[in-house]
C-alpha positions in Angstrom: 103.6 -4.6 65.4 102.3 -7.8 66.5 98.6 -8.1 64.7 97.7 -11.1 66.9 98.2 -8.6 70.1 94.8 -7.4 71.5 96.5 -4.4 73.3 98.4 -3.1 69.9 97.5 0.7 69.3 95.0 1.0 66.5 95.2 4.0 64.6 92.0 6.0 64.7 89.9 6.4 61.4 89.1 9.8 60.3 85.3 10.5 59.5 84.3 12.8 56.9 82.0 15.5 58.3 80.0 18.1 56.9 80.0 20.1 60.8 81.1 23.9 60.6 80.5 23.9 64.5 77.6 26.2 63.5 74.9 24.1 65.4 71.5 25.6 65.1 68.5 23.9 63.6 66.1 25.8 61.4 62.6 25.3 62.9 61.0 25.5 59.3 63.1 22.8 57.5 64.7 20.9 60.5 68.1 21.3 59.2 71.1 22.5 60.8 72.2 26.0 59.5 75.9 25.2 59.6 75.8 21.9 57.9 72.1 21.3 56.3 71.9 17.9 58.1 68.8 17.0 60.5 69.2 16.3 64.2 69.0 12.4 63.5 71.6 12.7 60.7 73.7 14.4 63.0 73.6 11.9 66.2 73.9 9.2 64.0 76.5 10.6 61.7 79.4 8.3 63.3 77.4 4.9 63.5 76.2 5.0 59.7 78.1 3.2 57.0 80.5 5.6 54.8 77.6 4.9 51.9 75.1 6.7 53.5 77.0 9.6 54.7 78.0 10.1 51.2 73.9 10.1 50.3 73.5 12.5 53.1 76.3 14.5 51.9 74.9 14.9 48.6 71.7 16.4 49.6 73.3 19.1 51.7 74.2 21.6 48.8 70.4 21.9 48.0 69.5 22.1 51.5 72.1 24.8 52.2 70.9 27.0 49.3 67.5 26.7 50.6 68.8 27.6 54.1 70.4 30.5 52.4 68.0 31.6 50.0 
């Protein structure tokens, strides 16, 4: 491997996601029934930094409890 070779293959970086492939938004809360995120959070998920993703993920258990309640 040559670190200076611009065509050298780069391993993809895995991005943690709460997605459960149940993509349906609750009209009352605006949260996804599958993961608890908002449409905006879902749309920008891959472009926000890891700290912002962790911040959103910290809110999801409470959101999901409300949706399940």
